MMTF fields as JSON, N, C-alpha, C and O atoms, coordinates in Angstrom:
{
  "mmtfVersion": "1.0.0",
  "mmtfProducer": "UNKNOWN",
  "numBonds": 343,
  "numAtoms": 344,
  "numGroups": 86,
  "numChains": 1,
  "numModels": 1,
  "chainsPerModel": [1],
  "groupsPerChain": [86],
  "chainIdList": ["A"],
  "bondAtomList": [4, 2, 8, 6, 12, 10, 16, 14, 20, 18, 24, 22, 28, 26, 32, 30, 36, 34, 40, 38, 44, 42, 48, 46, 52, 50, 56, 54, 60, 58, 64, 62, 68, 66, 72, 70, 76, 74, 80, 78, 84, 82, 88, 86, 92, 90, 96, 94, 100, 98, 104, 102, 108, 106, 112, 110, 116, 114, 120, 118, 124, 122, 128, 126, 132, 130, 136, 134, 140, 138, 144, 142, 148, 146, 152, 150, 156, 154, 160, 158, 164, 162, 168, 166, 172, 170, 176, 174, 180, 178, 184, 182, 188, 186, 192, 190, 196, 194, 200, 198, 204, 202, 208, 206, 212, 210, 216, 214, 220, 218, 224, 222, 228, 226, 232, 230, 236, 234, 240, 238, 244, 242, 248, 246, 252, 250, 256, 254, 260, 258, 264, 262, 268, 266, 272, 270, 276, 274, 280, 278, 284, 282, 288, 286, 292, 290, 296, 294, 300, 298, 304, 302, 308, 306, 312, 310, 316, 314, 320, 318, 324, 322, 328, 326, 332, 330, 336, 334, 340, 338],
  "bondOrderList": [1, 1, 1, 1, 1, 1, 1, 1, 1, 1, 1, 1, 1, 1, 1, 1, 1, 1, 1, 1, 1, 1, 1, 1, 1, 1, 1, 1, 1, 1, 1, 1, 1, 1, 1, 1, 1, 1, 1, 1, 1, 1, 1, 1, 1, 1, 1, 1, 1, 1, 1, 1, 1, 1, 1, 1, 1, 1, 1, 1, 1, 1, 1, 1, 1, 1, 1, 1, 1, 1, 1, 1, 1, 1, 1, 1, 1, 1, 1, 1, 1, 1, 1, 1, 1],
  "groupList": [{"groupName": "UNK", "atomNameList": ["N", "CA", "C", "O"], "elementList": ["N", "C", "C", "O"], "formalChargeList": [0, 0, 0, 0], "bondAtomList": [1, 0, 2, 1, 3, 2], "bondOrderList": [1, 1, 2], "singleLetterCode": "X", "chemCompType": "L-PEPTIDE LINKING"}],
  "groupTypeList": [0, 0, 0, 0, 0, 0, 0, 0, 0, 0, 0, 0, 0, 0, 0, 0, 0, 0, 0, 0, 0, 0, 0, 0, 0, 0, 0, 0, 0, 0, 0, 0, 0, 0, 0, 0, 0, 0, 0, 0, 0, 0, 0, 0, 0, 0, 0, 0, 0, 0, 0, 0, 0, 0, 0, 0, 0, 0, 0, 0, 0, 0, 0, 0, 0, 0, 0, 0, 0, 0, 0, 0, 0, 0, 0, 0, 0, 0, 0, 0, 0, 0, 0, 0, 0, 0],
  "groupIdList": [1, 2, 3, 4, 5, 6, 7, 8, 9, 10, 11, 12, 13, 14, 15, 16, 17, 18, 19, 20, 21, 22, 23, 24, 25, 26, 27, 28, 29, 30, 31, 32, 33, 34, 35, 36, 37, 38, 39, 40, 41, 42, 43, 44, 45, 46, 47, 48, 49, 50, 51, 52, 53, 54, 55, 56, 57, 58, 59, 60, 61, 62, 63, 64, 65, 66, 67, 68, 69, 70, 71, 72, 73, 74, 75, 76, 77, 78, 79, 80, 81, 82, 83, 84, 85, 86],
  "secStructList": [7, 7, 3, 3, 3, 7, 1, 1, 4, 4, 4, 6, 6, 6, 6, 7, 1, 7, 7, 7, 7, 7, 7, 7, 1, 1, 2, 2, 2, 2, 6, 6, 6, 1, 2, 2, 2, 2, 7, 2, 2, 2, 2, 2, 2, 2, 2, 1, 1, 1, 7, 3, 3, 3, 3, 3, 1, 1, 1, 7, 4, 4, 4, 4, 6, 4, 4, 4, 7, 7, 7, 7, 1, 1, 7, 7, 3, 3, 3, 3, 3, 7, 7, 7, 7, 7],
  "xCoordList": [9.021, 8.047, 8.415, 8.9, 8.165, 8.344, 7.665, 7.2, 7.198, 6.123, 6.988, 7.099, 7.28, 7.227, 6.125, 5.194, 6.55, 5.856, 6.289, 7.435, 5.667, 6.467, 5.475, 4.556, 5.762, 5.402, 4.788, 5.49, 3.576, 3.011, 2.361, 2.324, 1.726, 1.362, 2.506, 2.107, 3.787, 4.311, 4.386, 5.126, 2.971, 2.192, 1.406, 0.92, 0.887, 0.036, 0.649, -0.147, 2.187, 2.654, 4.018, 4.894, 3.285, 4.551, 5.502, 6.117, 5.939, 6.939, 7.802, 8.835, 7.332, 7.892, 7.982, 6.946, 9.13, 8.919, 9.046, 9.214, 8.945, 9.242, 8.211, 7.917, 8.024, 7.435, 7.384, 6.879, 8.272, 7.814, 6.897, 7.285, 5.799, 4.586, 5.128, 6.235, 3.537, 3.715, 3.281, 2.745, 3.589, 3.011, 1.616, 0.901, 1.313, 0.0, -0.273, 0.709, -1.552, -1.28, -2.453, -3.101, -2.239, -3.33, -2.988, -2.073, -3.309, -3.37, -3.774, -3.266, -5.286, -6.136, -6.091, -6.449, -5.35, -4.859, -3.908, -4.368, -2.653, -1.995, -2.461, -1.919, -3.331, -3.372, -4.479, -5.12, -5.103, -5.742, -4.989, -5.794, -3.764, -2.592, -1.895, -1.458, -1.907, -1.033, -1.877, -1.443, -3.5, -4.43, -4.668, -4.879, -4.482, -4.394, -3.147, -2.854, -2.158, -0.889, -0.308, 0.725, -1.018, -0.696, -2.091, -1.915, -3.782, -4.358, -5.574, -5.591, -6.683, -7.801, -7.434, -7.502, -7.118, -6.237, -5.275, -5.071, -4.77, -4.347, -4.79, -4.33, -6.221, -7.02, -7.566, -7.357, -8.506, -8.94, -8.156, -8.297, -7.084, -6.033, -6.226, -7.004, -5.525, -5.562, -6.582, -6.303, -8.346, -9.232, -9.56, -10.477, -9.087, -10.237, -10.063, -9.458, -10.405, -11.016, -9.904, -9.764, -9.19, -8.649, -7.592, -8.357, -6.679, -6.336, -4.253, -3.342, -4.49, -3.523, -3.061, -3.922, -1.891, -1.31, -0.781, -0.172, -1.112, -0.264, 0.266, -0.191, 1.585, 2.827, 2.658, 2.337, 2.889, 3.676, 4.787, 4.697, 5.812, 6.822, 7.101, 7.745, 6.46, 5.97, 4.946, 4.282, 5.022, 3.15, 1.621, 1.57, 0.777, -0.265, -1.311, -1.637, -1.448, -2.239, -3.532, -3.789, -3.962, -4.823, -4.137, -4.754, -2.825, -2.706, -2.008, -1.273, -2.782, -2.47, -3.52, -3.317, -4.752, -5.798, -6.36, -7.203, -5.748, -5.999, -6.085, -5.036, -6.844, -6.719, -6.966, -6.431, -7.462, -7.484, -6.002, -5.627, -5.243, -3.553, -2.705, -2.477, -2.246, -1.643, 0.015, 0.744, 0.246, 1.544, 2.751, 2.646, 3.67, 5.292, 5.412, 4.79, 6.363, 7.707, 8.961, 9.409, 9.215, 9.759, 9.234, 9.871, 7.978, 7.37, 7.981, 8.509, 8.112, 7.678, 6.623, 6.376, 6.137, 4.814, 5.168, 6.325, 4.438, 5.092, 3.532, 2.646, 3.569, 2.139, 2.546, 3.613, 1.734, 2.011, 1.135, 0.334, 0.714, -0.369, -0.335, 0.646, -1.201, -2.243, -1.742, -1.947, -1.278, -0.542, -1.822, -2.329, -1.847, -3.542, -2.708, -2.888, -1.856, -1.331, -2.28, -1.796, -3.277, -4.28, -4.46, -5.437],
  "yCoordList": [-1.852, -0.431, -1.572, -2.696, -1.086, -1.585, -1.058, -0.066, -1.562, -1.517, -1.739, -2.828, -1.051, -1.018, -0.697, 0.107, -1.628, -1.309, -0.931, -1.34, 0.049, 0.741, -0.09, -0.805, 0.087, -0.123, -1.464, -2.472, -1.539, -2.438, -3.014, -4.243, -2.38, -3.214, -4.52, -5.591, -4.512, -5.723, -7.026, -8.003, -6.63, -7.989, -8.456, -9.506, -8.201, -8.422, -8.844, -9.239, -8.841, -8.589, -10.474, -10.961, -10.806, -12.131, -11.884, -12.864, -10.421, -9.743, -9.332, -8.716, -9.734, -8.531, -7.328, -6.822, -6.46, -4.779, -4.341, -3.168, -5.504, -4.431, -6.203, -7.352, -5.121, -6.311, -5.779, -4.781, -7.074, -6.361, -6.866, -7.867, -6.295, -7.011, -7.166, -7.126, -7.385, -7.48, -6.151, -5.424, -5.998, -4.53, -4.651, -5.603, -3.425, -2.647, -1.356, -0.67, -0.964, -0.042, 1.166, 2.157, 0.465, 1.133, 1.217, 0.418, 1.859, 1.137, 0.135, -0.638, 0.561, -0.173, -2.104, -3.006, -2.076, -3.085, -3.902, -4.986, -3.446, -3.178, -3.733, -4.681, -3.208, -3.827, -4.441, -4.548, -4.954, -5.938, -7.059, -7.699, -7.699, -8.098, -8.545, -9.652, -7.243, -7.445, -8.446, -9.193, -7.826, -8.5, -10.257, -10.884, -10.666, -12.393, -12.297, -13.465, -11.484, -12.069, -11.981, -12.571, -11.235, -11.41, -11.737, -12.015, -11.708, -12.252, -11.126, -9.901, -12.178, -11.236, -9.56, -8.34, -10.39, -9.924, -8.392, -7.466, -8.406, -7.359, -6.735, -5.61, -7.343, -6.26, -5.329, -4.117, -6.099, -5.387, -4.471, -3.393, -4.613, -3.214, -2.519, -1.567, -2.846, -1.592, -0.729, 0.447, -1.386, -0.615, -0.091, 0.727, -0.304, -0.176, 1.406, 2.043, 1.869, 3.187, 4.154, 4.418, 4.69, 6.208, 4.409, 3.707, 3.885, 3.09, 3.18, 3.205, 3.202, 3.24, 4.901, 5.781, 5.142, 6.152, 5.067, 4.044, 5.441, 5.216, 6.484, 7.619, 5.852, 7.12, 6.645, 5.514, 7.546, 7.402, 7.719, 8.28, 7.555, 8.43, 9.587, 10.575, 9.398, 10.634, 11.482, 12.264, 11.131, 12.102, 11.036, 9.962, 11.905, 11.129, 10.713, 11.224, 9.562, 9.047, 10.477, 10.797, 10.912, 12.016, 13.01, 13.551, 12.976, 13.927, 13.492, 14.013, 12.21, 11.683, 11.016, 10.303, 10.932, 9.789, 8.74, 7.846, 9.102, 8.093, 6.701, 6.519, 5.266, 4.254, 4.317, 3.312, 5.01, 5.111, 5.787, 6.13, 5.949, 6.396, 5.843, 4.726, 5.941, 5.062, 4.91, 5.818, 3.945, 3.28, 3.045, 2.468, 3.577, 3.32, 2.166, 1.821, 1.353, 0.428, 1.019, 0.321, 2.373, 2.326, 3.356, 4.263, 3.139, 3.812, 3.276, 2.186, 3.988, 3.238, 4.129, 5.284, 2.628, 2.872, 2.824, 2.506, 3.066, 2.921, 3.092, 3.869, 2.268, 2.013, 2.196, 1.758, 2.888, 2.991, 3.219, 3.969, 2.84, 2.629, 4.256, 4.875, 4.739, 5.635, 6.12, 5.279, 7.091, 7.629, 8.971, 10.03, 8.343, 9.426, 10.387, 10.184, 11.364, 12.358, 12.851, 13.978, 12.993, 13.311, 12.552, 12.813],
  "zCoordList": [-10.232, -8.898, -6.951, -6.817, -6.42, -4.965, -4.561, -5.123, -3.13, -2.103, -0.54, 0.022, -0.273, 1.318, 2.459, 2.422, 3.535, 4.4, 5.399, 5.588, 6.619, 7.727, 8.828, 8.429, 10.163, 11.168, 11.635, 11.565, 12.087, 12.901, 11.377, 11.429, 9.755, 8.607, 8.772, 8.314, 9.341, 8.758, 9.634, 9.515, 10.946, 11.479, 10.417, 10.839, 8.913, 8.339, 7.065, 6.214, 6.693, 5.706, 5.731, 5.017, 7.075, 7.084, 7.904, 8.324, 8.412, 8.358, 7.339, 7.6, 5.737, 5.051, 4.804, 4.373, 4.956, 4.713, 3.375, 3.043, 2.464, 1.266, 0.269, 0.598, -1.245, -2.017, -3.441, -3.955, -4.007, -5.326, -6.531, -7.134, -6.898, -7.169, -8.84, -9.377, -9.391, -11.148, -11.209, -10.372, -12.258, -13.268, -13.238, -13.552, -12.768, -12.162, -13.062, -13.345, -13.544, -13.82, -13.147, -13.483, -12.223, -11.416, -10.131, -9.931, -9.058, -7.76, -6.844, -6.031, -7.454, -7.28, -7.44, -6.682, -9.064, -9.376, -8.122, -7.765, -7.467, -6.855, -5.61, -5.042, -5.261, -3.477, -3.769, -2.723, -4.743, -5.019, -5.507, -6.184, -5.529, -5.55, -4.288, -3.975, -3.563, -2.619, -1.137, -0.261, -1.592, -0.929, -0.557, 0.481, -2.196, -2.952, -2.29, -2.037, -1.826, -1.671, -0.181, 0.137, 0.664, 2.106, 3.002, 4.188, 2.357, 2.797, 3.201, 3.081, 3.784, 4.49, 5.457, 5.312, 6.24, 7.552, 7.04, 7.825, 5.559, 5.54, 4.859, 4.664, 3.992, 3.498, 4.2, 4.139, 5.096, 6.421, 6.751, 6.173, 7.783, 8.145, 7.004, 7.073, 5.604, 4.576, 4.13, 3.897, 3.898, 4.303, 5.238, 5.172, 6.138, 7.443, 7.7, 6.838, 8.485, 8.346, 8.48, 9.674, 7.853, 8.121, 8.465, 9.126, 8.295, 8.735, 8.765, 9.593, 6.977, 6.206, 5.676, 5.673, 5.321, 4.826, 3.604, 3.915, 2.061, 0.598, 0.366, 0.232, 0.358, -0.869, -2.327, -2.691, -2.967, -4.305, -4.818, -5.91, -4.412, -4.682, -3.709, -4.064, -2.126, -1.032, -1.15, -0.469, -2.082, -2.191, -1.347, -0.748, -1.685, -0.809, -2.475, -3.546, -1.748, -3.334, -3.936, -5.097, -2.956, -3.121, -4.534, -5.452, -4.287, -5.186, -6.866, -7.705, -6.676, -8.389, -8.7, -9.683, -8.199, -8.36, -7.391, -7.468, -6.685, -5.647, -5.928, -6.546, -5.849, -5.631, -7.613, -8.081, -8.491, -9.771, -9.947, -11.068, -8.888, -9.708, -10.595, -10.133, -11.364, -12.428, -11.975, -11.576, -12.105, -11.811, -13.031, -14.113, -12.543, -13.344, -12.796, -11.791, -13.519, -13.52, -12.096, -11.186, -12.354, -10.886, -10.085, -9.548, -10.043, -8.914, -7.941, -8.16, -6.325, -4.997, -4.084, -3.738, -3.932, -2.842, -1.587, -1.313, -0.794, 0.678, 1.15, 0.79, 1.897, 3.591, 4.678, 5.109, 5.293, 6.531, 7.248, 6.69, 8.685, 9.527, 9.576, 9.165, 9.981, 10.214, 11.907, 12.782, 12.203, 13.359, 14.118, 13.75, 14.965, 15.631, 17.067, 18.268, 16.464, 18.173, 18.433, 18.531, 18.643, 19.272, 20.868, 21.57]
}
């Protein structure tokens, strides 16, 4: 499993563009691990009011169960800052 970060979110990930997590069974567990690794600013940004879009294998997480989405070893998780085109 790999996590890829895009855009301005890398300012909260110490400029890391990818992260290889420990095995997790849910997206919620993965986000907790990322929060422990990257710190409170990362958590605040990701948990902010619609601040990020999270994809699992190219699909929005609402298509697979939200934060309770089950993750598999080969999954690709992408975290992108939300962009307001309005």
